[in-house]
C-alpha positions, -999 to 999 in steps of 0.1 A, spaced: -137 49 -670 -100 51 -673 -81 19 -666 -47 4 -672 -21 -17 -654 -12 12 -631 -47 20 -619 -82 32 -625 -106 61 -623 -142 51 -622 -173 73 -624 -154 106 -628 -177 136 -634 -165 171 -637 -195 187 -654 -229 170 -648 -246 186 -618 -266 167 -592 -303 174 -596 -304 195 -565 -275 218 -576 -280 248 -599 -243 254 -602 -209 243 -588 -205 262 -555 -167 257 -552 -138 238 -566 -117 218 -541 -84 200 -549 -70 175 -524 -40 153 -525 -45 121 -505 -15 99 -498 -20 62 -490 4 37 -474 17 19 -443 38 50 -434 5 68 -424 -9 39 -403 -18 45 -366 -7 20 -339 -26 -13 -344 -32 -7 -381 -13 -17 -412 -25 9 -438 -39 44 -438 -46 75 -457 -27 106 -446 -60 125 -444 -89 108 -424 -114 136 -432 -121 159 -460 -147 187 -458 -165 205 -487 -195 227 -493 -227 213 -509 -226 212 -547 -187 213 -547 -166 199 -575 -140 177 -558 -107 167 -575 -86 141 -556 -51 132 -565 -45 98 -550 -8 90 -543 0 54 -534 32 53 -514 32 15 -508 42 -14 -531 7 -29 -530 -24 -16 -548 -47 7 -529 -81 24 -535 -99 56 -525 -136 50 -529 -166 72 -519 -199 55 -513 -234 68 -511 -234 93 -540 -266 97 -561 -270 65 -582 -286 84 -611 -252 102 -616 -227 77 -602 -233 40 -611 -234 20 -579 -234 53 -559 -197 55 -559 -166 73 -572 -134 53 -573 -97 58 -576 -73 29 -577 -35 30 -579 -9 3 -582 21 5 -558 40 37 -564 14 52 -588 -8 82 -587 -44 87 -600 -65 119 -602 -103 121 -606 -131 146 -601 -167 143 -589 -195 167 -578 -213 162 -545 -250 169 -541 -264 196 -518 -273 172 -489 -253 177 -457 -240 141 -455 -210 123 -442 -198 99 -469 -177 67 -463 -143 67 -480 -123 35 -479 -100 10 -497 -121 -20 -508 -92 -44 -513 -94 -74 -490 -88 -64 -454 -74 -29 -462 -103 -10 -446 -102 -33 -416 -65 -26 -413 -69 12 -412 -78 25 -447 -110 43 -438 -119 80 -440 -149 103 -443 -160 131 -466 -182 157 -449 -204 178 -471 -218 210 -455 -207 199 -421 -218 164 -426 -243 142 -408 -220 132 -379 -188 111 -377 -188 76 -392 -178 49 -367 -143 35 -365 -125 61 -386 -89 60 -374 -80 93 -357 -116 106 -359 -141 82 -341 -124 54 -322 -113 20 -331 -130 -8 -350 -165 -10 -335 -195 12 -328 -201 22 -292 -230 3 -278 -230 -25 -304 -220 -62 -300 -198 -73 -285 -206 -51 -255 -194 -71 -226 -193 -107 -216 -218 -103 -188 -244 -88 -212 -241 -119 -233 -236 -147 -207 -265 -138 -184 -292 -139 -211 -278 -171 -225 -277 -189 -191 -312 -177 -183 -325 -189 -217 -308 -222 -211 -324 -226 -177 -359 -219 -190 -354 -244 -218 -343 -271 -193 -374 -264 -172 -397 -266 -202 -380 -298 -214 -384 -314 -179 -421 -305 -177 -427 -320 -212 -408 -352 -203 -426 -356 -169 -460 -355 -186 -451 -383 -210 -444 -407 -180 
């Protein structure tokens, strides 16, 4: 791990292959910029790139440029834990700083979560996805990719779908309570 007052690179790996890879299939280099200047309407922060795509068993080098005055992170979750402690690769840069790190993805066709883990930064727009081999679909609520803030079909859906069952349950409980109390008299 590399760490100092200007930032951090955690779980970098440029040479140890995932168990399911016999060799590095391709080297990719990306520059990802972070800051409020990339935010979509309704958000505070963002990455300039909401989606990266690579082949299975690729070696991925990311140069993370923080254009804001506050600290930001670029974290990938779901990587193999036997190779990446906690299943993650992590870049962090103080305001105005740059960090570069490398990791190797396994052969699975998966979509990995990329985000800033500082308090409220992901919720305010710093979320992206890394697709390996076409990925396993889009993650929910990735700005510019898959809508805004919540999964389709999950709570809260609509007031009617919540109010009606609640009222019905309340009416049934009142009827049961009345029946129990009338037997006691």
